[in-house]
C-alpha positions, 0 to 999 in steps of 0.5 A: 802060296802066301809069302811071309817076310821077316823084317830083316830081309830086304823084301820085308823092309820094302813091304814094311815101308809100303805099309807105312806109306799107305797108312800115312796116306790113308790117315792124311786123306781121312784128316782132310775129308772127315776132319776138315771137309765134313766136321769143321762146319760145327766149329764155324757155326757161330760165324756162319749164323752171323754172316748169313743171318741163318735161323736154327732150322736153316742151320740144321738143314745145311748141316744135313746137306753135308751128310746127304752128300756123304750118303750119295757118294758112299755107294759110288765110292764103294762101287768104283773101288770094287769095279776099278780099284780104290785109287780112283774114288780116293782121288775123287774124294780128295778133289771134292774136299778141296773144291767144296772147302774152297766154295765155302771160303768164297761163298757170297750167300747161304745158297752157295754156302750150302752147295759147298757144304754138300760138295765137301760132304761127298768127299769122305764118302768117296775116299774112306770106304775104298781104304778098306779094300786097300787094307784088306788087299795090300797089307798083312792080315795080322796088322790090319786092325792096327793099320785101320785104327791109325787111318781112322784116327785121321779124323782126330788129326784133322779136327785138332789141326783145324783149331790152331788154323782157326785161331791163326785166321782169327775173325777171317773165317774165309782164310781158314777155309782157303787154308783147309782147301789148299791142304786137302789138295796137297794131300790128294796129290800125295795120295796120287803118288802113294796108292797102288796103281793096280788092285785085285778085283773081287771075283764076282762084283755083282754078287757083292753089291746084291741085297742078299749079300748085304742083308745077312742076319749077321750084319743086322745088329751092325747096321742098326747100331751104326744108324743110331750111333750116327743120330746121337753123335751128330748132335755133339758135332753140330751143336756143341760149339753153339751150346758153349756160345749160348751158355758161356759166350766165350768164343776162345773157349769154344775153339780150345774145346774143338782143339781138345776134341780133335787131339783126343780123337788122335787116341783112336789109333790105339783102337786096334790094340784095345780090340786085340786085348779086350775083344770087340764086344767088350770094347764096343760096350765100354765105348758106347757108354763113354760117348753117351756120357760125354754127350749127356753131361756137356751142358752140366760141365760148362760151369765147371772149371775145365769141365767142357774139356773133359767132355771133349776129350772123352767124346773125341777119343770115344767117337773115333774108337767107336767108328773104328770098331764099326769098321772092324766089325764090318770087315769081319763080316764082309771079307769077300768085298770089304769096301761094299759092307764097309761102305754100307756101314758108314752110309748108315752112320752118315744117314743117322748123322744127316737125320741128327742135325735136322731133327736137332734143329727142329727140337732145340726150340721145343727142348732147348740145347741142354735137354737135346744133349741129355736125351741124345747121350742117354740114347747113345748109352743104350747102344751098349745093349746091341753087341757084336759077336766075338766071332762073326761069320764072314758073309760069302764064306759061310 
């Protein structure tokens, strides 16, 4: 029998406190692994280029290593969560974030830098998919969209926090990465004490990992859209700051741009409310157009007063909401094993994000920075044609 608690009862109050604790823990670990460990490479790209004398092609390959690390870790994190519970892979993800960013901070050469980027990139793959298990198995169904949206918005909090730290560190980018590493370690320790020690396992773990379970027809539009979104959004994350440097030459504007990008991403916490009000399909369609427009118009807004900040605000909020929509879309389909379907969805986003910087690194000498952004933005807008159904059939429950 399902138990329902009212907020006025002691049990209801205790349940609410537990839910808030899990939400804060999830938001913090996403901020550390996604917002800092994974996406901050682009913020310091000009410094890395100067310090290690990197070519555009080499930068693209190193950026791709972050996504390669995520890809390798995603199924590991999802599998460990399914078999042993989510706590173990989340802890491993936090430790990978801290150690990877510390490696970047002390890197003496480009090879060590690349290894640190790769190790830091594994962290969200280990820590993020298992939180879908935490949400589905330890929170009330009526609140899951809202809880997930808050946790997913942690990326925006991390990106926003990175900007002031970069300003504080000044030209000493190594100090900034050491601060990032220390923060990630502290967040990991907090998660260790907050997350449930025991979590219900799914009835048939092997069936959940099988290709037949994952490749149902209901999931194909989700997987195609996730992969393509990863390609087009990675161009912005990796090359936006470098584009600003190329066209304006103002490093401080680039850092403020990054802060606005992160602060706008914090609005992703309202994604659950948008879906509850407008529906998943309509919300997804609008957000695909918003993100695509933000990418395509950035080169044209650099000469407009405050124009780059409008682009950053729309991309930051749109990107975080879009990733939340992909997560909700996945959890609607894969109710029996949420972290497995969720993990594959974000695996495909990151596969696209791994392809994007590498392809962009080779495309820039041919097309130029500006045209790369225009093409990527228009293709992102076209994703509005791939729409989720409002009522998905849960795989395994059909």
